[in-house]
C-alpha positions as CSV (number, residue, x, y, z in Angstrom):
1,X,0.0,0.0,0.0
2,X,1.5,3.3,-1.1
3,X,-0.9,5.6,0.7
4,X,-0.3,5.6,4.5
5,X,-3.9,6.3,5.2
6,X,-5.1,3.2,3.3
7,X,-6.5,0.4,5.5
8,X,-5.8,-3.2,4.8
9,X,-8.6,-4.8,2.8
10,X,-11.0,-7.1,4.7
11,X,-12.1,-9.8,2.2
12,X,-15.5,-10.5,3.6
13,X,-16.4,-6.9,3.9
14,X,-15.1,-6.1,0.4
15,X,-17.1,-8.9,-1.1
16,X,-20.3,-7.7,0.7
17,X,-19.8,-4.2,-0.7
18,X,-19.1,-5.6,-4.2
19,X,-22.2,-7.7,-4.1
20,X,-24.2,-4.7,-3.0
21,X,-23.0,-2.6,-5.9
22,X,-23.0,-5.4,-8.5
23,X,-26.2,-4.4,-10.2
24,X,-24.7,-1.0,-11.0
25,X,-21.4,-2.1,-12.5
26,X,-20.4,-4.1,-15.6
27,X,-19.7,-7.8,-15.2
28,X,-16.0,-7.5,-16.3
29,X,-15.4,-4.8,-13.6
30,X,-17.0,-7.1,-11.0
31,X,-14.8,-10.0,-12.0
32,X,-11.7,-7.9,-11.9
33,X,-12.6,-6.6,-8.5
34,X,-13.2,-10.1,-7.2
35,X,-9.7,-11.1,-8.4
36,X,-8.2,-8.1,-6.6
37,X,-10.0,-9.0,-3.4
38,X,-8.8,-12.5,-3.6
39,X,-5.2,-11.4,-4.2
40,X,-5.0,-8.5,-1.8
41,X,-7.0,-9.5,1.3
42,X,-4.9,-10.3,4.3
43,X,-5.6,-13.7,5.9
44,X,-5.0,-14.4,9.5
45,X,-2.3,-17.0,10.3
46,X,-3.5,-20.5,11.0
47,X,-2.5,-22.3,14.2
48,X,-1.0,-25.7,13.7
49,X,-0.7,-27.1,17.2
50,X,-2.7,-25.6,20.1
51,X,-0.9,-27.7,22.6
52,X,2.3,-25.8,21.9
53,X,0.8,-22.4,21.2
54,X,-1.5,-21.1,23.8
55,X,-1.7,-17.4,22.9
56,X,-2.5,-15.8,19.6
57,X,-1.2,-12.2,19.1
58,X,-3.9,-10.8,16.8
59,X,-5.3,-7.7,15.2
60,X,-9.0,-7.5,15.7
61,X,-11.7,-5.2,14.2
62,X,-14.6,-4.1,16.4
63,X,-17.8,-4.6,14.4
64,X,-19.6,-1.5,15.7
65,X,-17.1,1.1,14.7
66,X,-14.6,-0.9,12.6
67,X,-11.7,0.3,14.9
68,X,-8.7,-2.0,14.8
69,X,-6.5,-2.9,17.7
70,X,-3.9,-5.5,18.8
71,X,-5.3,-8.2,21.1
72,X,-4.2,-11.5,22.7
73,X,-6.5,-14.5,22.4
74,X,-5.9,-17.5,24.6
75,X,-6.4,-20.9,23.0
76,X,-6.9,-24.1,25.1
77,X,-8.1,-24.8,28.6
78,X,-5.3,-24.1,31.1
79,X,-4.2,-20.5,31.6
80,X,-2.4,-18.6,34.3
81,X,-4.9,-16.2,36.0
82,X,-2.2,-13.6,36.5
83,X,-2.5,-12.8,32.7
84,X,-6.2,-12.2,32.7
85,X,-5.9,-8.5,32.1
86,X,-3.8,-9.0,29.0
87,X,-6.2,-11.5,27.3
88,X,-9.2,-10.2,25.4
89,X,-10.8,-13.6,24.7
90,X,-10.5,-17.3,25.6
91,X,-11.1,-20.1,23.1
92,X,-11.3,-23.7,24.1
93,X,-10.0,-25.0,20.8
94,X,-8.3,-24.3,17.5
95,X,-11.8,-24.4,15.8
96,X,-13.0,-21.7,18.2
97,X,-10.1,-19.5,17.2
98,X,-10.6,-20.1,13.5
99,X,-14.3,-19.2,14.0
100,X,-13.3,-15.8,15.3
101,X,-12.0,-15.0,11.8
102,X,-15.5,-15.1,10.4
103,X,-17.6,-12.0,10.4
104,X,-20.7,-13.8,11.7
105,X,-18.9,-15.3,14.7
106,X,-21.3,-14.2,17.4
107,X,-18.8,-11.9,19.0
108,X,-18.4,-8.1,18.9
109,X,-15.1,-8.4,17.0
110,X,-13.5,-10.3,14.1
111,X,-9.9,-11.4,13.9
112,X,-8.4,-9.7,10.8
113,X,-4.7,-10.5,11.4
114,X,-2.4,-12.7,13.4
115,X,1.3,-11.9,13.9
116,X,2.4,-14.9,16.0
117,X,1.5,-17.7,18.3
118,X,3.3,-18.2,21.6
119,X,3.4,-20.6,24.5
120,X,3.7,-18.0,27.1
121,X,3.0,-14.3,27.5
């Protein structure tokens, strides 16, 4: 991104917008736009082994105002209570974490990026 003020493209949101305006644009423009969305959207990292990686260092987007912030999400079932203040959300499994990447995940936020997974904080 050349423009510092440009926000990273969220694929699900971009596709929703594109589908909304589809009746008003030519088909070839829609197809080109879909290709750009597929190539340019950032995808959160996937976790391979939750037994070794208990914490996901993520970027989340709040659904109400689309504000982004860094957040830690705990994955698994055993955590040290002394880190409660640092953790935004607890997931019981890898599937629970993966579900947070979907816009309709039932939470007030969506995971839009993940920089790393760690065993400890």
